[in-house]
N, C-alpha and C positions, 0 to 999 in steps of 0.2 A: 245616335245611332245605338241600337242596346242589341246584345250578342244573350243568345240563349247559352244554358249549360254548356250544351253541344259546340258551340260555334266557339267560346273561353277554353276548351279543354281541347280542340285542335289548335288553338294559337299558342297557349304553353306548349303543346308536342313539339309543333315547328321550332320553338324557341329553346327548349330543351336540345331538341337534335344538332340545331345552328350553334349553339353552345358546345355541344360536344364535337362537331366538327371542329369549331374553332381551334380548342384545347385540342385535337388528337396532330391535326396542322400544323398550329402555330407552337409545337415544341422547342424553344429556343433556348433553354437551360435550365439551370436551377433555380428558383425563387429564393429570396434573402431570408424566409423562412428556417426553410431543409438547410443551408449554407450555415445557419446559424445552429440548429438543432445538432448538426454534424459536429458543428468544434466544440459543441459545449458535450456532447461524449467524450469527443476525442479528450479533454481537457480533464473528463472524468476517471478516465481511463489513466491517462498520464500520472494523474496525483494517486491514485492507487497503485501504479507502477512504484513510484516515489518511496511512498508511504511504506511499504514493503521493502526496497533498499534500503533506508534506512534499518530497518529493523533489522533485518537480517545483518549490516555492517555491526551493530550494539552485537547481537548475537555473538559474530565472530569475534569481538573485540572483549569478550566477556568469557568467550571457551579459550583464547589464549592467555588470559589471566588465569583461570584455572587450570590447565595443561601446565602452565611456568609454576603456578605455586607446589602442584603434583610432582611433578619432576623434582622439583628442589628439595619437597619432601622425602622422596625416594632417595636421593642424593645422600640425604642426612641420614637416613637408616643405613643404609650400605655402609656408610665412613663408620658408625656405629658398631655395626655388624664384623667387619675388618677390625677395630680395634679391641674387642673383646670384651667381654661384660667387667670385666676387674678392670682394666683400666679407663671405665666410662664416668667422668666425674660429672658433676650436674653443670649445667651451662648458663644457667641463672643464678644470681646471686640474692640472696634474701638479707635486707637489711634493716637492725631491728634499732628502731631508737627509743632514748630513753624519753619516757614521759613528761611535757612539760609539768613544771611545781610552779 
């Protein structure tokens, strides 16, 4: 049995229409590919959020150290201002060693 181009295109159109009907009527849920793609997108988002959280935590720790150092320096400056400049002595000691002979 031989088909002409006209007959073949009619058969193709009917099969495409039946496939469309089947997909429209038999929508039972998500495919495995859709579920895997959704999981991958969620995991990438979670990694981005976790990376940002660790960066923020490190930044907060650094800020705390800087604030502590600044407060200690300000306290020391206030101490020296209260003591008066005539009473301020050096806080470091220079030790001069004799050269080895």
